[in-house]
mmCIF file as gemmi writes it, N, C-alpha and C atoms, coordinates in Angstrom:
data_model
loop_
_atom_site.group_PDB
_atom_site.id
_atom_site.type_symbol
_atom_site.label_atom_id
_atom_site.label_alt_id
_atom_site.label_comp_id
_atom_site.label_asym_id
_atom_site.label_entity_id
_atom_site.label_seq_id
_atom_site.pdbx_PDB_ins_code
_atom_site.Cartn_x
_atom_site.Cartn_y
_atom_site.Cartn_z
_atom_site.occupancy
_atom_site.B_iso_or_equiv
_atom_site.pdbx_formal_charge
_atom_site.auth_seq_id
_atom_site.auth_asym_id
_atom_site.pdbx_PDB_model_num
ATOM 1 N N . MET Axp A 1 ? 25.152 -1.465 -19.338 1 0 ? 1 A 1
ATOM 2 C CA . MET Axp A 1 ? 25.024 -1.642 -17.898 1 0 ? 1 A 1
ATOM 3 C C . MET Axp A 1 ? 25.508 -0.38 -17.18 1 0 ? 1 A 1
ATOM 4 N N . THR Axp A 2 ? 24.83 -0.017 -16.102 1 0 ? 2 A 1
ATOM 5 C CA . THR Axp A 2 ? 25.207 1.162 -15.332 1 0 ? 2 A 1
ATOM 6 C C . THR Axp A 2 ? 25.958 0.747 -14.081 1 0 ? 2 A 1
ATOM 7 N N . ASP Axp A 3 ? 26.646 1.718 -13.496 1 0 ? 3 A 1
ATOM 8 C CA . ASP Axp A 3 ? 27.378 1.454 -12.257 1 0 ? 3 A 1
ATOM 9 C C . ASP Axp A 3 ? 26.511 1.674 -11.025 1 0 ? 3 A 1
ATOM 10 N N . GLY Axp A 4 ? 25.343 2.271 -11.194 1 0 ? 4 A 1
ATOM 11 C CA . GLY Axp A 4 ? 24.492 2.592 -10.055 1 0 ? 4 A 1
ATOM 12 C C . GLY Axp A 4 ? 23.67 1.411 -9.568 1 0 ? 4 A 1
ATOM 13 N N . ASN Axp A 5 ? 22.959 1.656 -8.514 1 0 ? 5 A 1
ATOM 14 C CA . ASN Axp A 5 ? 22.061 0.653 -7.938 1 0 ? 5 A 1
ATOM 15 C C . ASN Axp A 5 ? 20.877 0.463 -8.882 1 0 ? 5 A 1
ATOM 16 N N . LEU Axp A 6 ? 20.611 -0.764 -9.232 1 0 ? 6 A 1
ATOM 17 C CA . LEU Axp A 6 ? 19.518 -1.05 -10.16 1 0 ? 6 A 1
ATOM 18 C C . LEU Axp A 6 ? 18.21 -1.391 -9.458 1 0 ? 6 A 1
ATOM 19 N N . GLY Axp A 7 ? 18.212 -1.377 -8.134 1 0 ? 7 A 1
ATOM 20 C CA . GLY Axp A 7 ? 16.989 -1.663 -7.398 1 0 ? 7 A 1
ATOM 21 C C . GLY Axp A 7 ? 17.263 -2.413 -6.119 1 0 ? 7 A 1
ATOM 22 N N . ALA Axp A 8 ? 16.225 -2.746 -5.43 1 0 ? 8 A 1
ATOM 23 C CA . ALA Axp A 8 ? 16.344 -3.461 -4.159 1 0 ? 8 A 1
ATOM 24 C C . ALA Axp A 8 ? 15.077 -4.285 -3.947 1 0 ? 8 A 1
ATOM 25 N N . VAL Axp A 9 ? 15.195 -5.29 -3.099 1 0 ? 9 A 1
ATOM 26 C CA . VAL Axp A 9 ? 14.047 -6.134 -2.795 1 0 ? 9 A 1
ATOM 27 C C . VAL Axp A 9 ? 14.151 -6.578 -1.333 1 0 ? 9 A 1
ATOM 28 N N . LEU Axp A 10 ? 13.02 -6.711 -0.7 1 0 ? 10 A 1
ATOM 29 C CA . LEU Axp A 10 ? 12.955 -7.211 0.667 1 0 ? 10 A 1
ATOM 30 C C . LEU Axp A 10 ? 11.974 -8.375 0.67 1 0 ? 10 A 1
ATOM 31 N N . HIS Axp A 11 ? 12.475 -9.542 0.967 1 0 ? 11 A 1
ATOM 32 C CA . HIS Axp A 11 ? 11.624 -10.728 0.991 1 0 ? 11 A 1
ATOM 33 C C . HIS Axp A 11 ? 10.982 -10.872 2.362 1 0 ? 11 A 1
ATOM 34 N N . VAL Axp A 12 ? 9.729 -11.268 2.372 1 0 ? 12 A 1
ATOM 35 C CA . VAL Axp A 12 ? 8.99 -11.449 3.621 1 0 ? 12 A 1
ATOM 36 C C . VAL Axp A 12 ? 8.462 -12.875 3.657 1 0 ? 12 A 1
ATOM 37 N N . TRP Axp A 13 ? 8.883 -13.611 4.665 1 0 ? 13 A 1
ATOM 38 C CA . TRP Axp A 13 ? 8.372 -14.956 4.867 1 0 ? 13 A 1
ATOM 39 C C . TRP Axp A 13 ? 7.454 -14.931 6.077 1 0 ? 13 A 1
ATOM 40 N N . CYS Axp A 14 ? 6.379 -15.635 5.997 1 0 ? 14 A 1
ATOM 41 C CA . CYS Axp A 14 ? 5.442 -15.682 7.106 1 0 ? 14 A 1
ATOM 42 C C . CYS Axp A 14 ? 5.718 -16.93 7.943 1 0 ? 14 A 1
ATOM 43 N N . ASP Axp A 15 ? 6.577 -16.764 8.931 1 0 ? 15 A 1
ATOM 44 C CA . ASP Axp A 15 ? 6.898 -17.867 9.83 1 0 ? 15 A 1
ATOM 45 C C . ASP Axp A 15 ? 5.833 -18.044 10.91 1 0 ? 15 A 1
ATOM 46 N N . HIS Axp A 16 ? 4.92 -17.096 10.987 1 0 ? 16 A 1
ATOM 47 C CA . HIS Axp A 16 ? 3.849 -17.141 11.985 1 0 ? 16 A 1
ATOM 48 C C . HIS Axp A 16 ? 2.512 -17.003 11.265 1 0 ? 16 A 1
ATOM 49 N N . PRO Axp A 17 ? 1.942 -18.092 10.777 1 0 ? 17 A 1
ATOM 50 C CA . PRO Axp A 17 ? 0.71 -18.002 9.991 1 0 ? 17 A 1
ATOM 51 C C . PRO Axp A 17 ? -0.499 -17.469 10.759 1 0 ? 17 A 1
ATOM 52 N N . ASP Axp A 18 ? -0.38 -17.357 12.085 1 0 ? 18 A 1
ATOM 53 C CA . ASP Axp A 18 ? -1.499 -16.833 12.866 1 0 ? 18 A 1
ATOM 54 C C . ASP Axp A 18 ? -1.518 -15.304 12.884 1 0 ? 18 A 1
ATOM 55 N N . ARG Axp A 19 ? -0.515 -14.64 12.308 1 0 ? 19 A 1
ATOM 56 C CA . ARG Axp A 19 ? -0.488 -13.173 12.263 1 0 ? 19 A 1
ATOM 57 C C . ARG Axp A 19 ? -1.278 -12.668 11.062 1 0 ? 19 A 1
ATOM 58 N N . THR Axp A 20 ? -1.884 -11.519 11.258 1 0 ? 20 A 1
ATOM 59 C CA . THR Axp A 20 ? -2.661 -10.921 10.174 1 0 ? 20 A 1
ATOM 60 C C . THR Axp A 20 ? -1.735 -10.196 9.193 1 0 ? 20 A 1
ATOM 61 N N . GLU Axp A 21 ? -2.252 -9.891 8.029 1 0 ? 21 A 1
ATOM 62 C CA . GLU Axp A 21 ? -1.48 -9.143 7.04 1 0 ? 21 A 1
ATOM 63 C C . GLU Axp A 21 ? -1.075 -7.778 7.587 1 0 ? 21 A 1
ATOM 64 N N . GLU Axp A 22 ? -1.958 -7.162 8.366 1 0 ? 22 A 1
ATOM 65 C CA . GLU Axp A 22 ? -1.665 -5.855 8.958 1 0 ? 22 A 1
ATOM 66 C C . GLU Axp A 22 ? -0.529 -5.945 9.96 1 0 ? 22 A 1
ATOM 67 N N . GLU Axp A 23 ? -0.487 -7.003 10.76 1 0 ? 23 A 1
ATOM 68 C CA . GLU Axp A 23 ? 0.597 -7.177 11.734 1 0 ? 23 A 1
ATOM 69 C C . GLU Axp A 23 ? 1.941 -7.371 11.028 1 0 ? 23 A 1
ATOM 70 N N . ILE Axp A 24 ? 1.943 -8.141 9.972 1 0 ? 24 A 1
ATOM 71 C CA . ILE Axp A 24 ? 3.174 -8.377 9.222 1 0 ? 24 A 1
ATOM 72 C C . ILE Axp A 24 ? 3.631 -7.08 8.556 1 0 ? 24 A 1
ATOM 73 N N . ALA Axp A 25 ? 2.708 -6.339 7.965 1 0 ? 25 A 1
ATOM 74 C CA . ALA Axp A 25 ? 3.05 -5.068 7.322 1 0 ? 25 A 1
ATOM 75 C C . ALA Axp A 25 ? 3.625 -4.083 8.339 1 0 ? 25 A 1
ATOM 76 N N . ALA Axp A 26 ? 3.05 -4.035 9.535 1 0 ? 26 A 1
ATOM 77 C CA . ALA Axp A 26 ? 3.552 -3.136 10.58 1 0 ? 26 A 1
ATOM 78 C C . ALA Axp A 26 ? 4.969 -3.523 10.999 1 0 ? 26 A 1
ATOM 79 N N . ALA Axp A 27 ? 5.274 -4.813 11.02 1 0 ? 27 A 1
ATOM 80 C CA . ALA Axp A 27 ? 6.607 -5.265 11.4 1 0 ? 27 A 1
ATOM 81 C C . ALA Axp A 27 ? 7.637 -4.971 10.31 1 0 ? 27 A 1
ATOM 82 N N . VAL Axp A 28 ? 7.222 -5.012 9.063 1 0 ? 28 A 1
ATOM 83 C CA . VAL Axp A 28 ? 8.13 -4.797 7.933 1 0 ? 28 A 1
ATOM 84 C C . VAL Axp A 28 ? 8.349 -3.303 7.661 1 0 ? 28 A 1
ATOM 85 N N . TYR Axp A 29 ? 7.385 -2.491 7.978 1 0 ? 29 A 1
ATOM 86 C CA . TYR Axp A 29 ? 7.405 -1.069 7.621 1 0 ? 29 A 1
ATOM 87 C C . TYR Axp A 29 ? 8.696 -0.343 8.016 1 0 ? 29 A 1
ATOM 88 N N . PRO Axp A 30 ? 9.17 -0.44 9.272 1 0 ? 30 A 1
ATOM 89 C CA . PRO Axp A 30 ? 10.412 0.27 9.622 1 0 ? 30 A 1
ATOM 90 C C . PRO Axp A 30 ? 11.605 -0.202 8.795 1 0 ? 30 A 1
ATOM 91 N N . ARG Axp A 31 ? 11.652 -1.466 8.477 1 0 ? 31 A 1
ATOM 92 C CA . ARG Axp A 31 ? 12.758 -2.002 7.681 1 0 ? 31 A 1
ATOM 93 C C . ARG Axp A 31 ? 12.726 -1.467 6.258 1 0 ? 31 A 1
ATOM 94 N N . LEU Axp A 32 ? 11.529 -1.24 5.736 1 0 ? 32 A 1
ATOM 95 C CA . LEU Axp A 32 ? 11.415 -0.674 4.394 1 0 ? 32 A 1
ATOM 96 C C . LEU Axp A 32 ? 12.003 0.734 4.332 1 0 ? 32 A 1
ATOM 97 N N . ARG Axp A 33 ? 11.808 1.503 5.383 1 0 ? 33 A 1
ATOM 98 C CA . ARG Axp A 33 ? 12.361 2.859 5.421 1 0 ? 33 A 1
ATOM 99 C C . ARG Axp A 33 ? 13.883 2.826 5.437 1 0 ? 33 A 1
ATOM 100 N N . VAL Axp A 34 ? 14.456 1.921 6.212 1 0 ? 34 A 1
ATOM 101 C CA . VAL Axp A 34 ? 15.915 1.788 6.252 1 0 ? 34 A 1
ATOM 102 C C . VAL Axp A 34 ? 16.428 1.356 4.882 1 0 ? 34 A 1
ATOM 103 N N . MET Axp A 35 ? 15.78 0.36 4.281 1 0 ? 35 A 1
ATOM 104 C CA . MET Axp A 35 ? 16.201 -0.121 2.972 1 0 ? 35 A 1
ATOM 105 C C . MET Axp A 35 ? 16.094 0.996 1.93 1 0 ? 35 A 1
ATOM 106 N N . ALA Axp A 36 ? 15.037 1.779 1.982 1 0 ? 36 A 1
ATOM 107 C CA . ALA Axp A 36 ? 14.868 2.878 1.026 1 0 ? 36 A 1
ATOM 108 C C . ALA Axp A 36 ? 15.994 3.893 1.162 1 0 ? 36 A 1
ATOM 109 N N . GLN Axp A 37 ? 16.355 4.237 2.383 1 0 ? 37 A 1
ATOM 110 C CA . GLN Axp A 37 ? 17.436 5.192 2.588 1 0 ? 37 A 1
ATOM 111 C C . GLN Axp A 37 ? 18.745 4.682 1.997 1 0 ? 37 A 1
ATOM 112 N N . HIS Axp A 38 ? 19.035 3.418 2.21 1 0 ? 38 A 1
ATOM 113 C CA . HIS Axp A 38 ? 20.258 2.845 1.66 1 0 ? 38 A 1
ATOM 114 C C . HIS Axp A 38 ? 20.187 2.739 0.143 1 0 ? 38 A 1
ATOM 115 N N . THR Axp A 39 ? 19.045 2.362 -0.386 1 0 ? 39 A 1
ATOM 116 C CA . THR Axp A 39 ? 18.885 2.233 -1.834 1 0 ? 39 A 1
ATOM 117 C C . THR Axp A 39 ? 19.062 3.587 -2.515 1 0 ? 39 A 1
ATOM 118 N N . TRP Axp A 40 ? 18.541 4.647 -1.906 1 0 ? 40 A 1
ATOM 119 C CA . TRP Axp A 40 ? 18.635 5.98 -2.49 1 0 ? 40 A 1
ATOM 120 C C . TRP Axp A 40 ? 19.977 6.64 -2.208 1 0 ? 40 A 1
ATOM 121 N N . GLY Axp A 41 ? 20.817 5.965 -1.397 1 0 ? 41 A 1
ATOM 122 C CA . GLY Axp A 41 ? 22.132 6.51 -1.105 1 0 ? 41 A 1
ATOM 123 C C . GLY Axp A 41 ? 22.113 7.686 -0.157 1 0 ? 41 A 1
ATOM 124 N N . SER Axp A 42 ? 21.117 7.758 0.696 1 0 ? 42 A 1
ATOM 125 C CA . SER Axp A 42 ? 21.004 8.891 1.617 1 0 ? 42 A 1
ATOM 126 C C . SER Axp A 42 ? 20.81 8.411 3.054 1 0 ? 42 A 1
ATOM 127 N N . ALA Axp A 43 ? 21.569 7.414 3.44 1 0 ? 43 A 1
ATOM 128 C CA . ALA Axp A 43 ? 21.385 6.818 4.766 1 0 ? 43 A 1
ATOM 129 C C . ALA Axp A 43 ? 21.736 7.768 5.894 1 0 ? 43 A 1
ATOM 130 N N . GLY Axp A 44 ? 22.613 8.709 5.677 1 0 ? 44 A 1
ATOM 131 C CA . GLY Axp A 44 ? 22.952 9.668 6.713 1 0 ? 44 A 1
ATOM 132 C C . GLY Axp A 44 ? 23.943 9.106 7.722 1 0 ? 44 A 1
ATOM 133 N N . PRO Axp A 45 ? 24.367 9.941 8.652 1 0 ? 45 A 1
ATOM 134 C CA . PRO Axp A 45 ? 25.407 9.553 9.6 1 0 ? 45 A 1
ATOM 135 C C . PRO Axp A 45 ? 24.876 8.911 10.88 1 0 ? 45 A 1
ATOM 136 N N . GLY Axp A 46 ? 24.206 7.83 10.78 1 0 ? 46 A 1
ATOM 137 C CA . GLY Axp A 46 ? 23.809 7.113 11.983 1 0 ? 46 A 1
ATOM 138 C C . GLY Axp A 46 ? 22.31 6.958 12.162 1 0 ? 46 A 1
ATOM 139 N N . TYR Axp A 47 ? 21.978 5.941 12.931 1 0 ? 47 A 1
ATOM 140 C CA . TYR Axp A 47 ? 20.579 5.593 13.15 1 0 ? 47 A 1
ATOM 141 C C . TYR Axp A 47 ? 19.801 6.642 13.934 1 0 ? 47 A 1
ATOM 142 N N . PRO Axp A 48 ? 20.37 7.275 14.979 1 0 ? 48 A 1
ATOM 143 C CA . PRO Axp A 48 ? 19.587 8.301 15.701 1 0 ? 48 A 1
ATOM 144 C C . PRO Axp A 48 ? 19.111 9.434 14.783 1 0 ? 48 A 1
ATOM 145 N N . ARG Axp A 49 ? 19.986 9.88 13.878 1 0 ? 49 A 1
ATOM 146 C CA . ARG Axp A 49 ? 19.578 10.939 12.948 1 0 ? 49 A 1
ATOM 147 C C . ARG Axp A 49 ? 18.511 10.413 11.982 1 0 ? 49 A 1
ATOM 148 N N . PHE Axp A 50 ? 18.673 9.176 11.563 1 0 ? 50 A 1
ATOM 149 C CA . PHE Axp A 50 ? 17.675 8.562 10.694 1 0 ? 50 A 1
ATOM 150 C C . PHE Axp A 50 ? 16.312 8.521 11.382 1 0 ? 50 A 1
ATOM 151 N N . LEU Axp A 51 ? 16.264 8.136 12.658 1 0 ? 51 A 1
ATOM 152 C CA . LEU Axp A 51 ? 14.993 8.088 13.39 1 0 ? 51 A 1
ATOM 153 C C . LEU Axp A 51 ? 14.346 9.469 13.49 1 0 ? 51 A 1
ATOM 154 N N . ARG Axp A 52 ? 15.152 10.495 13.687 1 0 ? 52 A 1
ATOM 155 C CA . ARG Axp A 52 ? 14.598 11.859 13.725 1 0 ? 52 A 1
ATOM 156 C C . ARG Axp A 52 ? 13.978 12.212 12.375 1 0 ? 52 A 1
ATOM 157 N N . ARG Axp A 53 ? 14.639 11.809 11.298 1 0 ? 53 A 1
ATOM 158 C CA . ARG Axp A 53 ? 14.108 12.079 9.958 1 0 ? 53 A 1
ATOM 159 C C . ARG Axp A 53 ? 12.801 11.329 9.736 1 0 ? 53 A 1
ATOM 160 N N . VAL Axp A 54 ? 12.756 10.068 10.153 1 0 ? 54 A 1
ATOM 161 C CA . VAL Axp A 54 ? 11.54 9.263 10.005 1 0 ? 54 A 1
ATOM 162 C C . VAL Axp A 54 ? 10.384 9.902 10.767 1 0 ? 54 A 1
ATOM 163 N N . THR Axp A 55 ? 10.653 10.365 11.984 1 0 ? 55 A 1
ATOM 164 C CA . THR Axp A 55 ? 9.619 11.002 12.794 1 0 ? 55 A 1
ATOM 165 C C . THR Axp A 55 ? 9.147 12.3 12.146 1 0 ? 55 A 1
ATOM 166 N N . ALA Axp A 56 ? 10.077 13.063 11.589 1 0 ? 56 A 1
ATOM 167 C CA . ALA Axp A 56 ? 9.713 14.326 10.947 1 0 ? 56 A 1
ATOM 168 C C . ALA Axp A 56 ? 8.881 14.104 9.689 1 0 ? 56 A 1
ATOM 169 N N . VAL Axp A 57 ? 9.201 13.069 8.922 1 0 ? 57 A 1
ATOM 170 C CA . VAL Axp A 57 ? 8.473 12.803 7.685 1 0 ? 57 A 1
ATOM 171 C C . VAL Axp A 57 ? 7.088 12.243 7.976 1 0 ? 57 A 1
ATOM 172 N N . GLY Axp A 58 ? 7.002 11.353 8.948 1 0 ? 58 A 1
ATOM 173 C CA . GLY Axp A 58 ? 5.72 10.747 9.284 1 0 ? 58 A 1
ATOM 174 C C . GLY Axp A 58 ? 5.3 9.696 8.275 1 0 ? 58 A 1
ATOM 175 N N . VAL Axp A 59 ? 3.999 9.489 8.176 1 0 ? 59 A 1
ATOM 176 C CA . VAL Axp A 59 ? 3.433 8.463 7.305 1 0 ? 59 A 1
ATOM 177 C C . VAL Axp A 59 ? 2.707 9.15 6.153 1 0 ? 59 A 1
ATOM 178 N N . ALA Axp A 60 ? 2.906 8.618 4.965 1 0 ? 60 A 1
ATOM 179 C CA . ALA Axp A 60 ? 2.241 9.18 3.797 1 0 ? 60 A 1
ATOM 180 C C . ALA Axp A 60 ? 0.721 9.001 3.896 1 0 ? 60 A 1
ATOM 181 N N . PRO Axp A 61 ? -0.037 9.944 3.381 1 0 ? 61 A 1
ATOM 182 C CA . PRO Axp A 61 ? -1.497 9.796 3.411 1 0 ? 61 A 1
ATOM 183 C C . PRO Axp A 61 ? -1.945 8.597 2.576 1 0 ? 61 A 1
ATOM 184 N N . GLY Axp A 62 ? -2.995 7.971 3.045 1 0 ? 62 A 1
ATOM 185 C CA . GLY Axp A 62 ? -3.571 6.854 2.299 1 0 ? 62 A 1
ATOM 186 C C . GLY Axp A 62 ? -2.948 5.571 2.643 1 0 ? 62 A 1
């Protein structure tokens, strides 16, 4: 067994069945970025700096 993080998971429940898959994905997307930063251990010193990083990185192609 290792001392490091072995992974992460984000559960998504559809409490609003009238929403499309695209709407749900758009709502979850920002949370995935925050979770990834914490999982990788690079959350940085605060949310404003994190938002600047997110804006600079943008969206992956495809």
